[in-house]
N, C-alpha and C positions, 0 to 999 in steps of 0.2 A: 372331431368328422370336420371335415372342412370340404366346400364346395365351389366351383365356379361353374359357366353356363356350360360347359363342355367334358366336366371331369367331376369327380367327387372321390375323396377318400375315405376309408374306415379303417379304425384299429380296433384289436383287441387283444385280450391277456392271453397267458396260459394257465396252469394250474398244478399243483401236487395234490394228492390226495395226504393228507395229516393219518386218518385213520378211519377204516371201513370200506375198500375198495372189496370190489366182487359180492359183499355182502349186500351192499345198497342196491345190486341188481336185483336181490331178491328179497326186497321190502325192507333191510335194515338201514338205519341213519349212517352218512360218515360224512367225516369233517374235510373242507376243502380248504384250501388256502392259494387265494389268486395271484398269480405273477402278472402285473399290468405292463400293457404297453408293449407285446411280442409279436405282434403282425400287424402290417400294414397292407390294405387292397388298394389300387386305385381304379376306378371303373369310367370308361369312356364310351361316348357312341362309336359305333363301327357297322359296316356290311358285313352279312353273312350269318351264321348261327351263333349266338353267344358262347364266350369260352373263357377260361381261365388259363393264366401263365404263372408258375411260380419256377423262375427259372434255377434258382439255386436249388431246388428238390428236383428238377430235371421233368417238371409236371407241364402239360397242354392239354387240359381238358376241354370238351366239347359237349355240348345239351345233346347232340344227335350221335355220340358216340356210343361203345359199347365197355370201356373198361371200367374199372371203380372208381376212377377220379370221374369218369363221364359223368355216373349214373348218381355220385354225389353232389355235382353242379347240377343237374337236371332236379334232383329233389329240392336243393335248396331253392334254385328258379323259381320251381311251380307252385311251392310252398308260401313265396314273397309274392305270388303272382304278377311277376315279372316277364317280360318277354323273351321267348326263347331265341328271337333273333334280335341283332343288333346293338348288344352290347359286350365290350371288351374289358377283361378283368386281368390285370397285371399284379401280382404282389409280392412281398417277402416277408418273412419270418427269423427269428433270432431262435425258435424250438426246433430241435433236432425232430426227424422223424420218427415213429413208432417207438419212442421214450418213455410213455406214460404221461407226457406233460399237457396232453390236450391240445397238441398241434392243429389237427384235421378239425376240431370244434372252432381251434381258434382263427383258423384260414376262412371257413364258413361265416362265423361271427364276422370277421374284417370284411367279407365279401358282401353280407348283407346289409351292413351298415354303408357300403359304398353306394349299392345299388339303390337302397333306398334314399340317399341323400340326392342321388343323381335324379331318379326319377320324380324328387318333389315330394316324397311321403316321410312319414314321421311314425314308423312303426312303435307299437308299445314294446316293453322287454318280453313279454309274454308272447308276442308273434315272433320276435326274434329268436326265441329260443325254440318256440315250435320250427321255425326255419330252420335253425342249426341242426335240431333233433333231425328233420328228414334227412339232410346230409348225413348227419352221422348213422343213423339207419342202415344206408347204401354201405358206408364204410365199415360200421362193427356189427350190426346185425341186430342185437339188444342192449342198445345204450341206455344205462341206468336217467340220463340227464342230467347228472353232477358236471360232465365237463362241459355241456353248453351252458349250464347256469353260472358255474366257476368263470369260464372266457367272457362272458359278458358285464361281468361283477369285478368287485374289488374287495379287499380286506378277506374276513376269515368267516365261513359260512358252515351251517349243519344244514346237509342236504338228505332228503328222503322222496321216494316216490309219492308217497300221500301227501307229504305237506310241502312240496317243494323246498324252495332255499331260504334258509332265516340267517340273515347277517348278525354274528357275532360281535356284540362290542367290545373285543380284546385285540391288542396288538398282536401282530403277525409273529409265529415265534421264530427264533434264528435259527436257519437252518441251512445245511451245505447238501448240494445236489451234486451228485455224480453219477455219471452215466456208464454202465461196464462196458460198452462198446459193441453190445450185440443187441440188435432188434429186436423189439417185442412182437405179439400178433395178439391184438386184443381178442379178435372172434375166437382164437383157439385156445386160450387161456378160460376166457369166460365159459366156455364149451366144457374146459377139463374142470374148472370149480363144479360146475352144475352135475357132471358125470360123477363127480366124488359124491356130491352130497345126496344123489341120489342111490349111490352105491352104497353108502353107508346109513341108514335111516334112523339108526338111533345117534351114532357118533357126529355124524353131519350136521344135523339138526343142532346137537347140544353145542358143535363149536360154532355154528351159526348164532346161536343166541349169545355166547361168549363174546363175537366179536360186538355184537349188538351192546351188550354190557361195556366193554373198551370203550367204544365211542360216547356213550353216556359219560363214562368218568372222565372221557378226555375233554369233553365241552365242561364239566367242574372243574378241571383241572387248569383250563385255559382261563374260565373264570376267577381261578384264585389265582393266578400266575404261578402255580407250583410246577415249573418246568421239569422238577427231579419224576415227578409223578409223571407229569406226560410223558417223558422218557422212556419209563418202566412200561407204560401202555404201548408205545409204539415199538418195544421188544416182543412185548406179549403178541399183538397182533401182526406182525412178522411171522412168530412158531406156528399162528392158526394158518397163515397165508401158505408158509412152508407144507403144513399137513395136506393141504388141499391141492397139493401140487404146483402151484401158479410161481413159487419161487424158483432161482436157479443157483447151481454152484458159484458163478459170479456174483450174483445180487447176493449170497450168503456170507461171502468174501468180503464184498463189499463192506456188509454192516458189520461185519466181524473185524474190520482195519478200524472203522471209524469209531465204535468203543473202546478199542484197543488206545486211540489217541485223544480217548477223553471224551467222546461225545456222550450224551446223555439216553440216547437211543437211537436205534436207527431201523430202518424198513424198506422192502421195495415201495412203490409208488406207481398205482397206475395199474394196467394189466398185467404185469409182469412178464415172466418168459423171457426175460432182456430187459432192455429199457434202462433206467433210473432208481437209485434208491436216493432216500434224504437221512439225514442225519439231524439231530438235536441236537447243538451245540448252547454253550454260554458265549456272550460275545468273546470274551478273552481267548476262548479256545479255538474260536474260527480257524485262525492261520496254521496252527497245530495240525488240527484235524483234516484241513484241505490237503495240507503238504505230505500227510500221512497217505491219505488216497492218491495222491500225482504219485509218490513214491512206489505206490502198488501197481501202478499201470493203468489207473482209474482217470477218465476225464470230467473236470470241473464243469458244470453248468451252471450261469448268473442265476442269484436266486432272488 
């Protein structure tokens, strides 16, 4: 972050969830990989209600508005203890909207850092996390906290609601990120996952426990640098997510194309219902897998 007397800049990353999305909402752990420096927000002083503009997204949120983006901004500002009047925020992000890459949390985190610097404050990471979570609740309803933790961090982390984020001392895996072209809706998919879990009182919890085991084995595979095992676990996780109804035909097809091109494993990432899939690759296979996905009509996202 940098600042001057009349402006300050905040930056934040994005994220992919390697293993455990949705189950993490229900108390299971998950593994996230942080995508560093994806969003930048500049804060300045201005007359009038505090507002946030994201020109590339067509967003102009105000703390006194009634739209979802307005509520997210108000939640962030109030959690920071910042003034509801007198601040102008303007930002850009490299993250696509509603894609499962933590864009809304990234914008909130960059804005929180910019506002804090402008006001001469130095909040702890826990305080920033709480502020981002306040914004995320307005956007997604029941966020686990993994997005907020990831966009504020770096590297690879294990996250659970009970224990928070624990950084794993492992190199980030080699991933290809691909967008299906359809937006996801985390609110809807979180509700769909919960509904299937409740509707299947025996099979649902069994599968939830299976995802929990997949994540713990994933932590072990990462520690052993066993990318083949990690890829198999990603495929297992995708099968479970599909059973819970949060995958789509396009996500399934992207995963199949990636595997056919040599990916070690592939799955959706984030909320599902659209958005992005990730493919685990060996470095020498990256170009071939990426080319196959592009030829199949999917857009690549920088990893």
